[in-house]
N, C-alpha and C positions, 0 to 999 in steps of 0.2 A: 434463948435470949440472954445476953450478957448485960449485967448492970455496970455502968460506967459513970464517971463524971466527965463532962465536956471540959475543954480548955478554959471555958468561961466559968467553971465551977458549978454547973447545973447538973443534978442527977438525971440520968437518961438510961435507956435500954437499947441495945443494938443486936442485930442478928449476927454480926461478926465484929471482932476487934482486929487491930493490926497484928497482934500476936497470933490470933487464930489463922489469919491469912498466911503469915510467914510460916507457921508450923505446918500448914497444909500444902506447902509447895511440893509439887510432884505427886501428891497423894489424892487430890481432888480437883475437879474442874469447877471454876466459878463463872457465873454469868453476869454480864454488866450491860447496862443500857443508859440512855440519857433521860432527863426530864427537865422541862422548863417551867412547869407550874404544878399546882397541887393535884390537879386532875391526873396528869401523866404520872406524877410521883405515887399517888395512891394506887393507880392501876399496876404500876411496877411492884409495889410492895404486896398487893393482893395476889399477884402472879408469882410471888416468892423469888423475884429477881434478887440476886445476892448483893449487887453493888451498883450504885448510881454514880454517873459522871455528870456534873452540872457546871454551870458558870457561877462564880461566887455571888453575882448580883441576884441570882434566883434562889439563894439558899433559904430565905425565910419562907417563900412560897413552897418550895420542895419539902422542907421539914414539916410544914403544915399537913402535907399529904402523905409523907412517908417518914414518920417520926423515928422509926426503928431500923431503917435500912442504912447500911454502911455507905457513906457518901463522900466522894472526893470533889472538892471545889476547885475549879480551874481559875487560876489568876491569869487572865488573858493578856498576852504579850503586849498588845497595843494599849491596854488600860493603865499599866503601871510602868513608868519610864525608868526610874532609878531603882537600885537595889533596896534602898530604904523604903521606897514606895511598895515594892514587892513584899518586903518583910512586914510592913504595917498591914498590908492587905491579907497576908497569910495569917497573921495573928487575929485580925478581925474575923476572918472566916472560921478559924478554929474556935474562937470565943463564941461565935454564933451557932456552933454545932457541927461544923465539918469535921469528919474523921481523918481526912488527909487533904493535902493540897497538891495541885498540879501546876507545874511551870515548864515551859519549853525554853526558858531563858538560860543564862550562863550557869556553869558549875559553881561560880561564886554565889549566885542567887540560891542554888540548891543548898550550899553550905550554910548560908545565913539562916535559911528556914529550918534546916535540920538541926543546927546548933541550938535553936530555941526549943527543941523537943518535938517539932512537928513532923508528921509522916509525910514524905515528899515523893511525888511521882514525876518523873521526867518523860521525855518524848524523843524517840530516835527512829531511824529508818526514813520513810517519807514523812517529813514534817511539812504539811501543805503551805504554811506561811513562810517557810524557808526553802520552798521547792526550787527556786531559781538557782540555788547552790548546787543542785544535783541534775540540772538540765530540764527541770519542769516536773509535772506530775507523772511519776513513773514508779514502777516497782523497784525495790532496793534489795541488795544482797543476793543477786542472781549469779554472781561470780564469787569464787572462793576469796579473791582479794577484797572485794567489797564486803563480804560477810565477815572476814577477819577484821576489817576496819570497824565494822559495827561492834564486834566483840570487844575491841579495845575501847570504843566509846562507852559501852556498858560498864566496863571495868572502871573507867574514870567517873562515871555517874555513881556507881556504887561507892567508890572511894570518897566522893563528895558528900555522901550521907543519905542518898536516896534509898527508899525501900522498894520502889516499884518503877516500872517504865512502860509506857505505851509504845508498841512497835507497830508501825503502820505500813501496810503493803510490802512486807519483807517476805522473801522466799520461805516457804514452809519448811524446807529441809534445813535452812540456816537456823531457824528458830528451834527446830528439833535438836540440833547439835548444841546450840548456844545456851538455851534456857536451863538445862540441867547443870551447866557449868557456871552459873551466876547465882548469887544469893538474891538478886533482884526478883521481885514478883513480876512476871512478864504478862502484859496485856496485849492480846492480838486483836487488831482491827484490820482485816484483810490480810492477815499474816498466818493463815492456816490454824490448825487445831492443836499444835504442840505447846502453846503457851499455857500459863497457869490460869489466865482469865480470858474469856472470849467476849469481845465487846462489839456491839452493833447499836447504832443510833436507833432510838425508838421509832422515828418516822420511817426508817428503812425496814425495820422488822415488821411494822404494821402496814406496809404498803402505802405509805402516804408521801412518797418522795418522787417528784417528776425526774426522769433521767437519773435514776439511782446509780451509784457507783458500781463498778464491776464486782466488788467483793460483797455487795449487799444481797440478801435474799429476803423477799417479802413473804411473811407467814400469814398475812391477812390482806384485805383489800379496802383499807380505809379511804383511799382516793375515790373509788367508785361510790362508797357510801357518802363521802363529802360532796361529790358531784350531784348525787341524788338529793341531798339536803339543799344544795343551792337551787336546784330546779324547784323544790317545794317552797323555798324562800321567795323566789320570783313569782310563783303562782299565788302565794299569800298576799304579797304586796300589791300585785297588779289587781287582784280581785278586791282588795280593801279599797284601793283608790276608786275603782269602778263603782263599788257599792255606795261610797260617800257621794259621788257625783250623781248617781241615779236615785238617791234618796232612800235606798233600802237599808242603809246603816247610818246612824243608829236607828233602832226600831223599839217597839214596846218591850221586847224581850231583853234588850240590853240597856234600857234606861230606867230611871227611878221615877215612880209616880207619886203624886201627893196623896195624902190620906183622903178617903171619901168625904166629899163636901168641902174640903179645904180650898180647892181650886176656885169655886164660886166665891168663897169668902175673900180670897185674895183679889179676885177681879173686882169685887164691889169696893174693897178698901182702896185699891189703886184708882178706881174711877172717882172716888171722893176727894183724893188728895190733889194738891197742886201739881201741875206738870213738873218734871224733874228740872227742866232748863227753862225758867221763865223769870 
């Protein structure tokens, strides 16, 4: 565990620092998943997941559950319109405890964030929100020309000051050739095992995604457990309603009784007083 100060000047401890990740490129494999609340974050930290990817709005919740796990906060493209909006959001996230920030926006946005000392992660390959530019949701880098184009994009991203890049649905062989040739920390989501960090959404890993993407593998079956819980929920609510209507709930075991003799005293006192509405 490494001792650090956050960008906001708060002492903290982390499983990894940016320097650790950079120094380990090509030497160790890191594991990354998502979290949207403190329960998911705590589970990831307990499972020794190396790296969390979250949306910046969830940072306080996630930090409550995983105070020590290296966390990248995504500055979602549609949330921040101008470069200054992105810069302000990045500084807010770092101040609140994010170890790095993610943006799929322009190289200028990356430069602005990096120039302030923030660790910045970009996104190349299949970028779902920009998928119309490559003809829809499809694999990327399956030809030498497209893989070379990706390599040039990585170089430009590196020159802009990024330290890492998410590579989505890129051909495995392309990543195997390109990753050792860039200083960027490469994060694979659906891009094979040659990258520095292997990323899978928590819902996908835990089997809680209907119609999961091709690159996902479920290592558990939370969907079935959740379905069983919903059956039990309906069972409980239906039986509760029926018990109220047939008079079996509440009963003496679930109600509070007056002390011995006090009921008769109350009845006598009420009989002696004037009616409430007279």
